[in-house]
C-alpha positions as CSV (number, residue, x, y, z in Angstrom):
1,X,10.5,-65.9,39.2
2,X,13.2,-64.4,37.0
3,X,13.0,-60.9,35.5
4,X,12.5,-62.1,31.8
5,X,9.6,-64.4,32.7
6,X,8.0,-61.5,35.0
7,X,8.0,-59.1,32.1
8,X,6.4,-61.4,29.7
9,X,3.9,-61.9,32.7
10,X,2.9,-58.7,33.1
11,X,3.0,-57.7,29.3
12,X,0.9,-60.1,28.3
13,X,-1.5,-59.7,31.5
14,X,-2.3,-56.2,30.2
15,X,-2.6,-56.8,26.5
16,X,-4.8,-59.7,27.4
17,X,-7.1,-57.7,29.1
18,X,-7.2,-54.8,26.5
19,X,-7.7,-57.4,23.4
20,X,-10.7,-59.1,25.7
21,X,-12.1,-55.6,26.4
22,X,-11.4,-57.2,30.5
23,X,-11.9,-53.7,31.6
24,X,-13.0,-54.8,35.1
25,X,-9.4,-56.6,35.7
26,X,-7.6,-53.4,34.3
27,X,-5.9,-50.9,36.7
28,X,-5.3,-47.1,36.2
29,X,-1.5,-48.4,36.4
30,X,-2.6,-51.1,33.5
31,X,-3.7,-48.5,31.2
32,X,-0.9,-45.9,31.8
33,X,1.8,-48.7,31.2
34,X,0.2,-49.7,27.9
35,X,-0.2,-46.4,26.9
36,X,3.4,-45.5,27.6
37,X,4.5,-48.9,26.0
38,X,2.6,-48.1,22.7
39,X,3.8,-44.3,22.9
40,X,7.5,-45.5,22.9
41,X,7.0,-48.4,20.4
42,X,5.9,-45.9,17.8
43,X,8.5,-43.4,18.8
44,X,11.1,-46.3,18.4
45,X,9.9,-47.1,14.7
46,X,9.8,-43.7,13.8
47,X,13.1,-43.0,15.0
48,X,14.7,-46.2,13.5
49,X,12.8,-45.5,10.1
50,X,13.7,-41.5,9.9
51,X,17.3,-41.7,10.9
52,X,18.1,-44.4,8.7
53,X,16.6,-43.2,6.0
54,X,18.3,-39.9,5.9
55,X,21.9,-41.5,6.5
56,X,20.3,-43.6,3.3
57,X,20.0,-40.6,1.2
58,X,23.1,-38.6,2.0
59,X,25.5,-41.9,1.2
60,X,23.4,-42.6,-1.9
61,X,22.8,-38.7,-3.1
62,X,26.1,-37.0,-3.5
63,X,24.3,-33.7,-4.6
64,X,23.2,-33.8,-0.8
65,X,26.5,-34.0,0.8
66,X,27.4,-30.7,2.8
67,X,28.9,-30.1,6.3
68,X,25.1,-29.4,7.4
69,X,23.8,-32.8,6.1
70,X,27.0,-34.6,7.7
71,X,26.3,-33.2,10.9
72,X,22.7,-34.4,10.6
73,X,24.2,-37.9,9.7
74,X,26.1,-37.9,12.8
75,X,22.9,-36.4,14.9
76,X,21.1,-39.5,13.1
77,X,23.6,-41.7,14.3
78,X,23.4,-40.4,17.9
79,X,19.6,-40.8,17.4
80,X,19.9,-44.3,16.5
81,X,22.0,-45.3,19.6
82,X,19.0,-43.9,21.6
83,X,16.5,-45.7,19.8
84,X,18.3,-49.0,20.0
85,X,20.0,-48.7,23.5
86,X,17.5,-46.7,25.7
87,X,13.9,-47.0,24.2
88,X,13.8,-50.9,24.6
89,X,15.3,-50.8,27.9
90,X,12.7,-48.0,29.0
91,X,9.5,-50.4,27.8
92,X,11.4,-53.4,29.8
93,X,11.2,-51.2,32.7
94,X,7.6,-50.4,32.7
95,X,7.0,-54.2,33.3
96,X,10.0,-55.4,35.5
97,X,11.0,-54.0,38.7
98,X,14.2,-56.0,39.6
99,X,16.2,-56.0,36.4
100,X,19.7,-57.0,37.3
101,X,19.4,-60.1,34.8
102,X,18.2,-58.2,32.0
103,X,20.9,-55.4,32.6
104,X,23.8,-56.2,34.7
105,X,26.4,-54.0,36.5
106,X,28.7,-53.7,33.3
107,X,25.5,-53.0,30.7
108,X,24.2,-50.8,33.2
109,X,27.3,-48.6,32.9
110,X,27.8,-48.8,29.4
111,X,24.0,-48.3,28.5
112,X,24.0,-45.1,30.4
113,X,27.2,-43.9,29.0
114,X,26.1,-44.5,25.6
115,X,22.9,-42.7,25.9
116,X,24.6,-39.7,27.8
117,X,27.1,-39.6,24.9
118,X,24.7,-39.6,22.0
119,X,22.6,-36.9,23.5
120,X,26.2,-34.5,23.9
121,X,27.2,-35.5,20.4
122,X,23.5,-34.3,19.2
123,X,23.8,-30.9,20.9
124,X,27.4,-30.6,19.9
125,X,26.4,-31.1,16.2
126,X,23.8,-28.4,16.5
127,X,26.6,-26.3,18.0
128,X,29.0,-26.7,14.9
129,X,25.9,-26.0,12.6
130,X,25.7,-22.9,14.3
131,X,29.3,-21.6,13.9
132,X,29.1,-22.8,10.2
133,X,26.2,-20.8,9.5
134,X,27.8,-17.9,11.0
135,X,31.0,-17.8,9.0
136,X,29.1,-18.8,5.8
137,X,27.1,-15.7,6.5
138,X,28.8,-13.1,8.3
139,X,32.4,-13.9,7.1
140,X,31.8,-15.8,3.8
141,X,35.1,-15.3,2.3
142,X,36.8,-17.1,5.5
143,X,36.6,-20.7,3.5
144,X,39.8,-22.5,5.2
145,X,38.6,-22.9,8.9
146,X,39.5,-26.3,10.1
147,X,36.3,-27.2,11.6
148,X,34.3,-26.9,8.3
149,X,35.6,-30.0,7.0
150,X,33.7,-33.3,8.1
151,X,36.5,-35.4,8.3
152,X,38.2,-33.3,11.1
153,X,35.1,-32.1,13.0
154,X,33.2,-35.6,13.2
155,X,35.8,-37.4,15.1
156,X,36.3,-34.2,17.3
157,X,32.5,-34.3,18.2
158,X,32.8,-37.7,19.3
159,X,36.0,-37.9,21.1
160,X,34.8,-34.7,23.1
161,X,31.5,-35.9,24.0
162,X,33.0,-39.4,25.0
163,X,35.5,-37.6,27.5
164,X,33.1,-35.1,28.7
165,X,30.7,-38.0,29.6
166,X,33.6,-40.3,31.0
167,X,32.1,-39.6,34.4
168,X,28.8,-41.5,34.0
169,X,30.5,-45.0,34.3
170,X,31.4,-43.7,37.7
171,X,28.2,-42.2,38.7
172,X,25.8,-45.2,38.1
173,X,25.9,-48.6,39.8
174,X,23.4,-51.6,40.3
175,X,21.6,-51.2,43.4
176,X,18.9,-53.6,44.3
177,X,18.9,-54.8,41.0
178,X,18.2,-51.7,39.5
179,X,20.5,-49.0,37.5
180,X,20.8,-46.0,39.8
181,X,23.0,-43.0,40.3
182,X,25.2,-42.4,43.4
183,X,23.2,-40.5,45.8
184,X,25.8,-38.0,46.7
185,X,26.4,-37.4,42.7
186,X,23.0,-36.9,41.7
187,X,22.7,-32.9,42.1
188,X,26.5,-32.5,40.7
189,X,25.9,-34.6,37.8
190,X,22.4,-33.1,36.7
191,X,23.8,-29.5,37.2
192,X,26.8,-30.4,34.9
193,X,24.9,-32.5,32.3
194,X,22.5,-29.4,32.3
195,X,25.3,-26.9,31.9
196,X,27.3,-29.0,29.4
197,X,24.6,-30.6,27.4
198,X,21.9,-27.7,27.4
199,X,22.4,-24.2,29.1
200,X,26.1,-23.5,27.3
201,X,25.5,-25.1,23.8
202,X,21.9,-23.3,23.3
203,X,23.6,-20.3,24.6
204,X,26.2,-20.0,22.2
205,X,24.0,-21.4,19.5
206,X,21.3,-18.4,20.3
207,X,24.0,-15.7,20.2
208,X,25.2,-17.2,16.8
209,X,22.2,-17.2,15.4
210,X,21.1,-13.5,16.4
211,X,24.2,-12.4,14.8
212,X,23.6,-14.4,11.8
213,X,19.9,-13.1,11.6
214,X,21.1,-9.3,12.2
215,X,23.3,-10.0,9.0
216,X,20.6,-11.2,7.0
217,X,17.8,-9.4,7.5
218,X,18.8,-6.1,9.2
219,X,21.9,-5.1,6.9
220,X,21.5,-2.0,4.5
221,X,20.5,-2.8,1.0
222,X,23.0,-1.4,-1.7
223,X,21.8,1.2,-4.0
224,X,22.5,-0.6,-7.2
225,X,19.4,-2.1,-8.2
226,X,21.2,-5.2,-10.0
227,X,23.7,-5.8,-7.3
228,X,20.4,-5.8,-5.0
229,X,18.7,-8.5,-6.7
230,X,21.7,-10.7,-7.1
231,X,22.2,-10.5,-3.1
232,X,18.5,-11.2,-2.9
233,X,18.7,-14.6,-4.8
234,X,22.3,-15.4,-3.1
235,X,20.3,-15.0,0.4
236,X,17.2,-16.8,-0.2
237,X,19.0,-20.1,0.3
238,X,20.9,-19.0,3.2
239,X,17.4,-17.8,4.9
240,X,16.2,-21.0,4.2
241,X,19.1,-23.1,5.8
242,X,19.0,-20.6,8.8
243,X,15.2,-21.2,9.3
244,X,15.7,-25.0,9.6
245,X,18.4,-24.9,11.9
246,X,16.5,-22.6,14.2
247,X,13.5,-24.7,14.4
248,X,15.8,-27.8,14.9
249,X,17.2,-26.2,17.6
250,X,13.9,-25.0,19.3
251,X,12.6,-28.3,19.0
252,X,15.6,-29.6,20.8
253,X,15.2,-27.1,23.5
254,X,11.4,-27.8,23.8
255,X,11.9,-31.6,24.1
256,X,14.9,-31.4,26.3
257,X,13.8,-29.0,28.9
258,X,11.3,-30.8,30.7
259,X,13.5,-33.6,31.8
260,X,16.4,-31.1,32.8
261,X,13.9,-29.3,35.1
262,X,12.8,-32.7,36.4
263,X,16.5,-33.9,37.2
264,X,17.6,-30.6,38.4
265,X,14.4,-30.9,40.8
266,X,15.3,-34.4,41.8
267,X,19.0,-33.3,42.2
268,X,17.9,-30.4,44.7
269,X,15.1,-32.4,46.8
270,X,17.7,-35.5,47.2
271,X,20.7,-32.7,48.4
272,X,17.8,-31.4,51.1
273,X,17.2,-35.0,52.2
274,X,13.8,-35.4,50.5
275,X,12.6,-36.7,46.8
276,X,11.1,-35.0,43.9
277,X,7.3,-35.3,44.4
278,X,5.7,-34.8,40.8
279,X,2.0,-35.8,40.6
280,X,0.5,-37.8,38.7
281,X,3.9,-39.7,38.5
282,X,3.5,-40.4,34.7
283,X,4.4,-36.7,34.1
284,X,8.0,-38.0,34.7
285,X,7.7,-40.6,32.2
286,X,6.3,-38.1,29.5
287,X,9.3,-35.9,30.5
288,X,11.8,-38.6,29.6
289,X,9.6,-39.6,26.6
290,X,9.8,-36.2,25.2
291,X,13.7,-35.9,25.2
292,X,13.6,-39.2,23.5
293,X,11.0,-38.6,20.9
294,X,13.7,-35.8,19.7
295,X,15.4,-38.6,18.2
296,X,12.5,-39.4,16.3
297,X,11.5,-35.9,15.1
298,X,15.0,-34.4,14.0
299,X,15.6,-36.9,10.8
300,X,12.1,-35.8,9.4
301,X,12.4,-32.2,10.2
302,X,15.5,-32.4,8.5
303,X,14.2,-34.3,5.2
304,X,11.1,-32.1,5.6
305,X,12.9,-28.7,5.6
306,X,16.1,-29.2,3.5
307,X,15.5,-28.4,-0.1
308,X,18.2,-30.8,-1.5
309,X,17.1,-33.8,1.0
310,X,13.6,-33.3,0.2
311,X,14.0,-33.4,-3.3
312,X,16.0,-36.4,-3.4
313,X,13.6,-38.3,-0.9
314,X,10.9,-37.5,-3.7
315,X,13.1,-38.7,-6.3
316,X,13.5,-42.0,-4.4
317,X,9.9,-42.4,-3.9
318,X,9.1,-41.3,-7.3
319,X,11.7,-44.1,-8.7
320,X,10.3,-46.5,-6.6
321,X,6.9,-46.1,-7.7
322,X,7.7,-46.1,-11.4
323,X,9.7,-49.3,-10.9
324,X,6.1,-50.9,-9.1
325,X,4.3,-49.9,-11.9
326,X,6.6,-50.7,-14.8
327,X,6.7,-54.5,-13.0
328,X,2.8,-54.1,-12.5
329,X,2.6,-53.6,-16.2
330,X,5.1,-56.6,-17.1
331,X,3.1,-58.7,-15.1
332,X,0.2,-57.6,-16.5
333,X,1.5,-57.9,-20.1
334,X,2.9,-61.3,-19.4
335,X,-0.5,-62.2,-18.4
336,X,-2.4,-61.4,-21.2
337,X,0.3,-63.1,-23.4
338,X,-0.1,-66.1,-21.4
339,X,-3.9,-66.1,-21.7
340,X,-3.7,-65.5,-25.3
341,X,-1.2,-68.3,-26.2
342,X,-3.4,-70.4,-24.0
343,X,-6.5,-69.7,-26.2
344,X,-4.3,-70.0,-29.5
345,X,-3.4,-73.7,-28.0
346,X,-6.9,-74.5,-27.3
347,X,-8.2,-73.5,-30.6
348,X,-5.5,-75.5,-32.3
349,X,-6.3,-78.6,-30.2
350,X,-10.0,-78.2,-31.4
351,X,-9.4,-77.6,-34.8
352,X,-7.3,-81.0,-34.6
């Protein structure tokens, strides 16, 4: 039986038992698989909607455009790549063990390369945001810094991400119908990915934000009352931006830490001749879901925490509501006019 037929057979078997309340034929595995499928589908829809909306707002509303928003657009593109390429494959692999017909050797390498590049690009965007906030707060008069120009920093982020992850196509291969990593490369690759895509960037980001927080909250206030008030007014938006970025970074760390812990455990276990034993096994899927859920959380965090983006989003909703209300009023007026004309016509015909 082909992998495609096997996927649909297993999928409709599980869904059919749920819809028919046939709990006797349902196993614990079926319940877990269906729960994970629903979780991934919801996450994929939320990620697609949020990231598309964020990109739309930034490009339709010129007032929202700055380096931070453009970096979030880059993150949105990376998160869309995860939602489009990785999540559907994860759902399919819940039901299909042998997936050579669905993936193939070339697609296996391209798929994982795309996923890892998008992940590295996201964390690099967060790192550049941290440097941008650092220079904006600690060195506010140094405006001619090259990386604060979106047209320069955007290609640098993506090219460096592709270069650093160029090892991925060589690390993965199609083995017995499944896309697997070379056994000898598991620990070195996971350690490299953990260092480049998690530990070092977060260490740099943490140091920069500590320096920024020290500048904003712990500096001495001038004795002049007027100067003090002016500085407070100028620092309020800076503090809001820092708070937003810190929340985004913390969410990133929380979402990606579980999967990094599992990968390092797996690498060490394989290196010692064993295998990572996580019980129940569903915890591994939850760890990977957390890492992909970050792609769905990021855009809504930015839309909800950034003042300009939030205002633009509310304005779009308000305008849409007004357009629908105007259409409804126009339809109602037209309907009343039609009924009035029909009544007049009927009255004239009666008189005649």
